[in-house]
C-alpha positions as CSV (number, residue, x, y, z in Angstrom):
1,X,11.8,36.0,-22.5
2,X,13.8,36.3,-19.3
3,X,15.7,33.3,-17.7
4,X,13.2,32.9,-14.8
5,X,10.3,32.6,-17.2
6,X,12.2,30.1,-19.4
7,X,13.0,28.0,-16.3
8,X,9.4,28.1,-15.2
9,X,8.2,26.9,-18.6
10,X,10.9,24.2,-18.7
11,X,9.8,23.1,-15.2
12,X,6.1,23.0,-16.3
13,X,7.0,21.0,-19.4
14,X,9.0,18.5,-17.3
15,X,6.2,18.1,-14.8
16,X,3.7,17.5,-17.6
17,X,5.9,14.9,-19.1
18,X,6.4,13.1,-15.8
19,X,2.6,13.2,-15.1
20,X,1.9,11.8,-18.6
21,X,4.5,9.1,-18.4
22,X,3.2,8.0,-15.0
23,X,-0.3,7.6,-16.5
24,X,1.3,5.2,-19.1
25,X,3.1,3.2,-16.4
26,X,1.6,0.6,-14.2
27,X,2.1,-0.7,-10.6
28,X,3.3,-4.2,-10.2
29,X,3.4,-6.4,-7.1
30,X,6.2,-8.7,-5.8
31,X,4.7,-11.7,-7.5
32,X,5.2,-10.0,-10.9
33,X,8.8,-9.0,-9.9
34,X,9.8,-12.6,-8.9
35,X,8.2,-14.1,-12.0
36,X,9.9,-11.5,-14.2
37,X,13.4,-12.0,-12.7
38,X,13.3,-15.6,-11.4
39,X,14.6,-14.3,-8.0
40,X,12.9,-14.7,-4.6
41,X,11.0,-12.1,-2.7
42,X,13.3,-12.6,0.3
43,X,16.3,-11.6,-1.9
44,X,14.5,-8.5,-3.2
45,X,13.5,-7.3,0.3
46,X,17.1,-7.6,1.4
47,X,18.1,-5.5,-1.7
48,X,15.5,-2.9,-0.7
49,X,17.0,-2.8,2.9
50,X,20.5,-2.3,1.4
51,X,19.3,0.4,-1.0
52,X,20.0,-1.7,-4.1
53,X,16.4,-2.0,-5.3
54,X,13.6,0.7,-5.5
55,X,11.5,1.1,-2.3
56,X,7.9,0.2,-2.8
57,X,5.0,2.6,-2.9
58,X,2.6,1.6,-0.1
59,X,-1.2,1.5,-0.7
60,X,-2.4,0.6,2.8
61,X,-0.7,-2.7,3.6
62,X,0.0,-3.4,-0.1
63,X,3.4,-2.8,-1.6
64,X,3.7,-1.9,-5.3
65,X,6.5,-0.8,-7.6
66,X,6.4,1.1,-10.9
67,X,7.0,-1.4,-13.7
68,X,9.3,1.1,-15.4
69,X,11.5,1.3,-12.3
70,X,11.8,-2.5,-12.2
71,X,12.6,-2.7,-15.9
72,X,15.2,0.1,-15.5
73,X,16.8,-1.8,-12.5
74,X,17.0,-5.0,-14.6
75,X,18.4,-3.1,-17.6
76,X,21.2,-1.5,-15.5
77,X,22.2,-4.9,-14.2
78,X,22.3,-6.2,-17.8
79,X,24.3,-3.2,-18.9
80,X,26.8,-3.7,-16.1
81,X,27.2,-7.4,-16.9
82,X,27.8,-6.7,-20.6
83,X,30.3,-4.0,-19.9
84,X,32.9,-6.4,-18.5
């Protein structure tokens, strides 16, 4: 198999994985995020403006975040705190 065909297959597998994993994920709102972290919505919106927290996915006027992205963001902060 040539390199281009292999790359196309690899890309197709990656896209299928991303699609499947997205189906297993869920969208959460700011209420969930503030309850999960104990931090305020105002603080999070400031972090979004500064590029320090994932931007929301907009559904009309509603803002939602992928739960996996929120969990990953928290885990990175835990890992940084433990690395000191």
